[in-house]
C-alpha positions as CSV (number, residue, x, y, z in Angstrom):
1,I,320.2,-60.7,2.8
2,V,317.9,-61.0,5.7
3,D,317.1,-57.6,7.3
4,A,314.9,-56.6,10.2
5,E,311.8,-56.4,8.2
6,A,312.2,-59.9,6.8
7,L,312.8,-61.3,10.3
8,A,309.7,-59.5,11.6
9,C,307.7,-61.0,8.7
10,W,309.0,-64.4,9.4
11,Q,308.2,-64.1,13.1
12,E,304.7,-63.1,12.3
13,V,304.3,-66.1,10.0
14,R,305.5,-68.4,12.7
15,R,303.2,-66.9,15.3
16,G,300.0,-66.8,13.2
17,G,300.6,-69.4,10.6
18,V,299.7,-69.4,7.0
19,W,296.9,-71.2,5.1
20,I,297.6,-72.4,1.5
21,N,295.0,-73.4,-1.0
22,A,295.3,-77.2,-1.2
23,T,293.7,-77.6,-4.7
24,E,296.1,-75.0,-6.2
25,F,299.0,-76.5,-4.2
26,G,298.2,-80.0,-5.5
27,K,298.1,-78.7,-9.1
28,T,301.4,-77.0,-8.7
29,V,303.0,-80.1,-7.3
30,A,301.8,-82.1,-10.4
31,A,302.9,-79.4,-12.7
32,Q,306.4,-79.2,-11.1
33,T,306.6,-83.0,-11.2
34,R,305.9,-83.1,-14.9
35,F,308.4,-80.2,-15.5
36,T,311.1,-82.1,-13.5
37,R,310.5,-85.3,-15.5
38,F,310.9,-83.3,-18.7
39,Q,314.1,-81.8,-17.5
40,V,315.5,-85.1,-16.5
41,E,314.6,-86.5,-19.9
42,I,316.4,-83.6,-21.7
43,C,319.5,-84.2,-19.5
44,E,319.4,-88.0,-20.2
45,A,319.2,-87.3,-24.0
46,Q,322.1,-84.8,-23.7
47,A,324.0,-87.4,-21.7
48,R,324.1,-89.6,-24.8
49,L,326.2,-86.9,-26.5
50,S,328.3,-85.5,-23.7
51,P,328.7,-85.7,-19.9
52,V,325.9,-84.4,-17.8
53,Y,326.0,-83.8,-14.0
54,F,322.8,-84.0,-12.1
55,L,322.7,-81.5,-9.2
56,W,319.6,-81.8,-6.9
57,Y,318.5,-79.0,-4.7
58,E,317.9,-81.5,-2.0
59,D,321.6,-82.6,-2.1
60,L,322.7,-79.1,-1.7
61,L,320.5,-78.6,1.3
62,N,321.5,-82.0,2.9
63,N,325.2,-81.9,2.1
64,F,326.4,-78.7,0.5
65,Q,330.1,-79.3,0.9
66,K,330.0,-82.7,-0.8
67,S,327.6,-81.5,-3.6
68,T,329.8,-78.5,-4.4
69,R,333.0,-80.6,-4.3
70,D,331.5,-83.2,-6.5
71,L,330.4,-80.6,-9.0
72,Q,333.8,-79.0,-9.1
73,T,335.4,-82.4,-9.7
74,F,333.0,-83.1,-12.5
75,L,333.9,-79.7,-14.1
76,N,337.6,-80.7,-13.8
77,V,338.5,-77.6,-11.7
78,T,340.4,-77.5,-8.5
79,P,337.9,-77.9,-5.7
80,L,337.6,-74.9,-3.5
81,E,335.6,-75.0,-0.2
82,L,332.5,-73.0,-0.9
83,T,330.0,-71.6,1.7
84,A,326.5,-70.6,1.6
85,T,324.6,-68.0,3.7
86,A,321.2,-69.3,2.9
87,Q,319.1,-70.3,5.9
88,R,316.8,-73.2,5.8
89,V,313.4,-72.0,6.9
90,N,311.0,-74.8,6.0
91,A,312.3,-77.5,8.4
92,D,309.4,-76.9,10.8
93,A,306.7,-76.2,8.2
94,R,304.2,-78.3,10.1
95,T,304.3,-75.6,12.9
96,W,303.4,-72.7,10.7
97,V,301.5,-74.0,7.8
98,V,298.0,-74.3,9.3
99,N,296.7,-76.9,6.8
100,F,299.9,-78.9,6.4
101,D,298.3,-82.3,6.4
102,E,295.7,-81.2,3.9
103,L,298.5,-80.1,1.5
104,V,300.2,-83.4,1.9
105,T,297.0,-85.2,1.0
106,A,296.4,-82.9,-2.1
107,A,300.0,-83.4,-3.3
108,E,299.7,-87.2,-2.9
109,E,296.3,-87.2,-4.8
110,H,297.7,-85.2,-7.7
111,L,300.9,-87.3,-7.9
112,T,298.7,-90.5,-7.8
113,M,296.7,-89.1,-10.7
114,L,299.8,-88.1,-12.6
115,E,301.3,-91.6,-12.2
116,S,298.1,-93.3,-13.5
117,S,297.7,-90.9,-16.5
118,S,299.5,-90.4,-19.7
119,E,300.4,-86.8,-18.8
120,D,304.0,-87.6,-18.0
121,C,306.7,-86.7,-20.5
122,N,308.1,-90.2,-21.1
123,G,309.2,-90.3,-24.7
124,V,308.7,-86.7,-25.4
125,L,312.1,-86.4,-26.9
126,G,311.8,-89.6,-28.8
127,A,314.3,-91.3,-26.5
């Protein structure tokens, strides 16, 4: 639910911008990447025992109708047309995140370090 207070806050952010700590942002990106890899590995292990459906947030954003229809088909239920009231607010993040380029660089650095380290979860479940 978006009320007048939330809209006013969003307008202030868009007007003044926000600054995000790049070091902490990079660490968060790396941690979330490790977590996502771990979750995928769990699903892949489960898929060896029973069907698993991968539903990605980005797919919901990019094609909500297709994503929800495919999920309903996977669940073997009669597909219904579903709707969402969520509003996408980050499409123009470059305009309101003051240090956007710095965050992209920090994320890329942390992901590069993660790729070259043994911190990933490959083999965690003995797969």
